[in-house]
DRENZABA-172173 format. One line per field, with one value per atom (N, C-alpha, C): residue number from 1; residue in three letters; chain; z, x, y. Coordinates in steps of 0.05 Angstrom, whole numbers, plus 5000, padded with zeros to 4 digits. Atoms other than C-alpha are relative to their C-alpha. Layout:
// DRENZABA-172173
num [NUM | ...]
residuo [ALA | ...]
cadena [A | ...]
zz [Z | ...]
xx [X | ...]
yy [Y | ...]
//
This chain:
// DRENZABA-172173
num [1 | 1 | 1 | 2 | 2 | 2 | 3 | 3 | 3 | 4 | 4 | 4 | 5 | 5 | 5 | 6 | 6 | 6 | 7 | 7 | 7 | 8 | 8 | 8 | 9 | 9 | 9 | 10 | 10 | 10 | 11 | 11 | 11 | 12 | 12 | 12 | 13 | 13 | 13 | 14 | 14 | 14 | 15 | 15 | 15 | 16 | 16 | 16 | 17 | 17 | 17 | 18 | 18 | 18 | 19 | 19 | 19 | 20 | 20 | 20 | 21 | 21 | 21 | 22 | 22 | 22 | 23 | 23 | 23 | 24 | 24 | 24 | 25 | 25 | 25 | 26 | 26 | 26 | 27 | 27 | 27 | 28 | 28 | 28 | 29 | 29 | 29 | 30 | 30 | 30 | 31 | 31 | 31 | 32 | 32 | 32 | 33 | 33 | 33 | 34 | 34 | 34 | 35 | 35 | 35 | 36 | 36 | 36 | 37 | 37 | 37 | 38 | 38 | 38 | 39 | 39 | 39 | 40 | 40 | 40 | 41 | 41 | 41 | 42 | 42 | 42 | 43 | 43 | 43 | 44 | 44 | 44 | 45 | 45 | 45 | 46 | 46 | 46 | 47 | 47 | 47 | 48 | 48 | 48 | 49 | 49 | 49 | 50 | 50 | 50 | 51 | 51 | 51 | 52 | 52 | 52 | 53 | 53 | 53 | 54 | 54 | 54 | 55 | 55 | 55 | 56 | 56 | 56 | 57 | 57 | 57 | 58 | 58 | 58 | 59 | 59 | 59 | 60 | 60 | 60 | 61 | 61 | 61 | 62 | 62 | 62 | 63 | 63 | 63 | 64 | 64 | 64 | 65 | 65 | 65 | 66 | 66 | 66 | 67 | 67 | 67]
residuo [MET | MET | MET | ILE | ILE | ILE | SER | SER | SER | GLU | GLU | GLU | ILE | ILE | ILE | ILE | ILE | ILE | LEU | LEU | LEU | LYS | LYS | LYS | ILE | ILE | ILE | LEU | LEU | LEU | SER | SER | SER | ILE | ILE | ILE | VAL | VAL | VAL | LEU | LEU | LEU | LEU | LEU | LEU | LEU | LEU | LEU | ALA | ALA | ALA | VAL | VAL | VAL | GLY | GLY | GLY | ILE | ILE | ILE | ILE | ILE | ILE | LEU | LEU | LEU | ILE | ILE | ILE | LEU | LEU | LEU | GLY | GLY | GLY | ILE | ILE | ILE | GLY | GLY | GLY | THR | THR | THR | LEU | LEU | LEU | PHE | PHE | PHE | LYS | LYS | LYS | GLY | GLY | GLY | GLY | GLY | GLY | GLU | GLU | GLU | ALA | ALA | ALA | SER | SER | SER | LYS | LYS | LYS | LYS | LYS | LYS | TYR | TYR | TYR | SER | SER | SER | ASN | ASN | ASN | LYS | LYS | LYS | LEU | LEU | LEU | MET | MET | MET | GLN | GLN | GLN | LEU | LEU | LEU | ARG | ARG | ARG | VAL | VAL | VAL | LEU | LEU | LEU | LEU | LEU | LEU | GLN | GLN | GLN | PHE | PHE | PHE | ILE | ILE | ILE | ALA | ALA | ALA | ILE | ILE | ILE | ILE | ILE | ILE | ALA | ALA | ALA | LEU | LEU | LEU | VAL | VAL | VAL | GLY | GLY | GLY | PHE | PHE | PHE | ALA | ALA | ALA | TYR | TYR | TYR | PHE | PHE | PHE | PHE | PHE | PHE | LYS | LYS | LYS | ASN | ASN | ASN]
cadena [A | A | A | A | A | A | A | A | A | A | A | A | A | A | A | A | A | A | A | A | A | A | A | A | A | A | A | A | A | A | A | A | A | A | A | A | A | A | A | A | A | A | A | A | A | A | A | A | A | A | A | A | A | A | A | A | A | A | A | A | A | A | A | A | A | A | A | A | A | A | A | A | A | A | A | A | A | A | A | A | A | A | A | A | A | A | A | A | A | A | A | A | A | A | A | A | A | A | A | A | A | A | A | A | A | A | A | A | A | A | A | A | A | A | A | A | A | A | A | A | A | A | A | A | A | A | A | A | A | A | A | A | A | A | A | A | A | A | A | A | A | A | A | A | A | A | A | A | A | A | A | A | A | A | A | A | A | A | A | A | A | A | A | A | A | A | A | A | A | A | A | A | A | A | A | A | A | A | A | A | A | A | A | A | A | A | A | A | A | A | A | A | A | A | A | A | A | A | A | A | A]
zz [4981 | 7085 | 5014 | 4980 | 7108 | 5013 | 4987 | 7121 | 5023 | 4981 | 7164 | 5025 | 4979 | 7205 | 5014 | 4995 | 7212 | 5018 | 4984 | 7232 | 5023 | 4978 | 7283 | 5022 | 4977 | 7318 | 5007 | 4990 | 7316 | 5017 | 4988 | 7343 | 5032 | 4976 | 7401 | 5015 | 4987 | 7415 | 5012 | 4995 | 7418 | 5026 | 4981 | 7466 | 5027 | 4975 | 7513 | 5011 | 4988 | 7516 | 5014 | 4991 | 7537 | 5032 | 4975 | 7591 | 5019 | 4985 | 7615 | 5011 | 4993 | 7621 | 5023 | 4981 | 7659 | 5029 | 4978 | 7708 | 5015 | 4991 | 7716 | 5018 | 4988 | 7730 | 5025 | 4978 | 7781 | 5021 | 4982 | 7815 | 5013 | 4992 | 7821 | 5018 | 4987 | 7844 | 5029 | 4976 | 7901 | 5018 | 4985 | 7920 | 5022 | 4985 | 7939 | 5003 | 4994 | 7965 | 4975 | 5020 | 7916 | 4974 | 5023 | 7863 | 4986 | 5011 | 7858 | 4991 | 5008 | 7853 | 4974 | 5024 | 7800 | 4973 | 5023 | 7755 | 4995 | 5003 | 7767 | 4976 | 5017 | 7725 | 4972 | 5027 | 7667 | 4987 | 5011 | 7661 | 4993 | 5007 | 7658 | 4975 | 5023 | 7607 | 4977 | 5020 | 7567 | 4992 | 5009 | 7572 | 4984 | 5018 | 7546 | 4974 | 5029 | 7485 | 4988 | 5010 | 7477 | 4993 | 5005 | 7480 | 4977 | 5024 | 7428 | 4974 | 5022 | 7380 | 4996 | 5005 | 7390 | 4989 | 5008 | 7381 | 4967 | 5026 | 7318 | 4977 | 5014 | 7292 | 4995 | 5004 | 7305 | 4982 | 5011 | 7276 | 4967 | 5031 | 7210 | 4992 | 5013 | 7205 | 4994 | 5003 | 7212 | 4974 | 5025 | 7157 | 4976 | 5024 | 7106 | 4994 | 5007 | 7114 | 5002 | 4996 | 7120 | 4977 | 5023 | 7078 | 4997]
xx [4981 | 1529 | 5012 | 4987 | 1566 | 4981 | 5023 | 1506 | 4987 | 5012 | 1474 | 5020 | 4985 | 1533 | 5002 | 4996 | 1541 | 4973 | 5026 | 1464 | 4998 | 4997 | 1474 | 5016 | 4981 | 1534 | 4987 | 5012 | 1496 | 4977 | 5024 | 1432 | 5015 | 4994 | 1475 | 5013 | 4987 | 1515 | 4977 | 5025 | 1450 | 4986 | 5011 | 1418 | 5020 | 4978 | 1485 | 4997 | 5002 | 1482 | 4978 | 5027 | 1411 | 5006 | 4996 | 1427 | 5022 | 4979 | 1494 | 4989 | 5010 | 1457 | 4981 | 5021 | 1400 | 5011 | 4987 | 1446 | 5014 | 4991 | 1483 | 4979 | 5020 | 1419 | 4985 | 5010 | 1393 | 5021 | 4978 | 1458 | 5004 | 5003 | 1458 | 4976 | 5024 | 1387 | 5003 | 5000 | 1404 | 5024 | 4975 | 1470 | 4985 | 5012 | 1429 | 5018 | 4982 | 1458 | 5000 | 5001 | 1478 | 5006 | 5001 | 1501 | 4974 | 5027 | 1433 | 4978 | 5016 | 1403 | 5009 | 4987 | 1452 | 4997 | 5002 | 1452 | 4982 | 5018 | 1398 | 4981 | 5024 | 1344 | 5013 | 4988 | 1393 | 5007 | 4999 | 1412 | 4978 | 5025 | 1343 | 4987 | 5005 | 1326 | 5018 | 4977 | 1391 | 4991 | 5010 | 1363 | 4975 | 5026 | 1295 | 5005 | 4994 | 1328 | 5014 | 4989 | 1374 | 4979 | 5021 | 1314 | 4982 | 5013 | 1279 | 5015 | 4982 | 1336 | 5003 | 4999 | 1344 | 4972 | 5027 | 1272 | 4997 | 5004 | 1269 | 5019 | 4977 | 1335 | 4989 | 5007 | 1309 | 4973 | 5022 | 1238 | 5010 | 4991 | 1274 | 5016 | 4982 | 1326 | 4976 | 5016 | 1265 | 4983 | 5016 | 1224 | 5016 | 4984 | 1280 | 5015 | 4985 | 1316 | 4981 | 5015 | 1257 | 5003 | 4991 | 1269 | 4973]
yy [5014 | 5964 | 5015 | 4980 | 6021 | 5015 | 4980 | 6065 | 4986 | 5015 | 6008 | 5002 | 5001 | 6007 | 5024 | 4975 | 6081 | 5008 | 4996 | 6082 | 4988 | 5019 | 6028 | 5016 | 4988 | 6065 | 5026 | 4975 | 6132 | 4997 | 5007 | 6099 | 4997 | 5011 | 6068 | 5025 | 4972 | 6136 | 5017 | 4982 | 6175 | 4987 | 5014 | 6124 | 4998 | 5000 | 6118 | 5032 | 4969 | 6201 | 5002 | 4997 | 6198 | 4987 | 5013 | 6144 | 5015 | 4987 | 6180 | 5026 | 4975 | 6248 | 4992 | 5008 | 6214 | 4990 | 5009 | 6181 | 5024 | 4979 | 6244 | 5022 | 4982 | 6285 | 4987 | 5009 | 6233 | 4998 | 4998 | 6230 | 5028 | 4970 | 6308 | 5003 | 4995 | 6309 | 4987 | 5013 | 6255 | 5017 | 4990 | 6294 | 5023 | 4980 | 6351 | 5027 | 4974 | 6420 | 5017 | 4984 | 6472 | 4989 | 5015 | 6426 | 4994 | 5008 | 6402 | 5023 | 4978 | 6471 | 5014 | 4990 | 6491 | 4985 | 5018 | 6432 | 4978 | 5020 | 6383 | 5009 | 4995 | 6420 | 5004 | 4999 | 6436 | 4973 | 5030 | 6361 | 4988 | 5012 | 6340 | 5015 | 4992 | 6391 | 4994 | 5012 | 6366 | 4972 | 5023 | 6298 | 4998 | 4998 | 6314 | 5005 | 4991 | 6349 | 4976 | 5025 | 6284 | 4979 | 5024 | 6239 | 5008 | 4988 | 6285 | 4990 | 5002 | 6281 | 4971 | 5031 | 6203 | 4988 | 5012 | 6188 | 5008 | 4988 | 6233 | 4983 | 5012 | 6201 | 4969 | 5033 | 6126 | 4997 | 5004 | 6139 | 5010 | 4998 | 6170 | 4976 | 5024 | 6111 | 4979 | 5020 | 6065 | 5006 | 4991 | 6103 | 4998 | 4998 | 6114 | 4976 | 5025 | 6049 | 4974 | 5026 | 5995 | 4988 | 5018 | 5935 | 4985]
//
């Protein structure tokens, strides 16, 4: 019961983190200029890393807690 709630919250937090980083990265890309050169690539790399973590976590949750 408690573990299901924690897993749902963790899944939502991971997916929201990916979405926020994606929006920040796209915003920085469209902003252009020095900020784009400095942060756009780093934000997209962070997004890919967070996506990897989220996918591994969600697949792990599905595998270990299937009913």
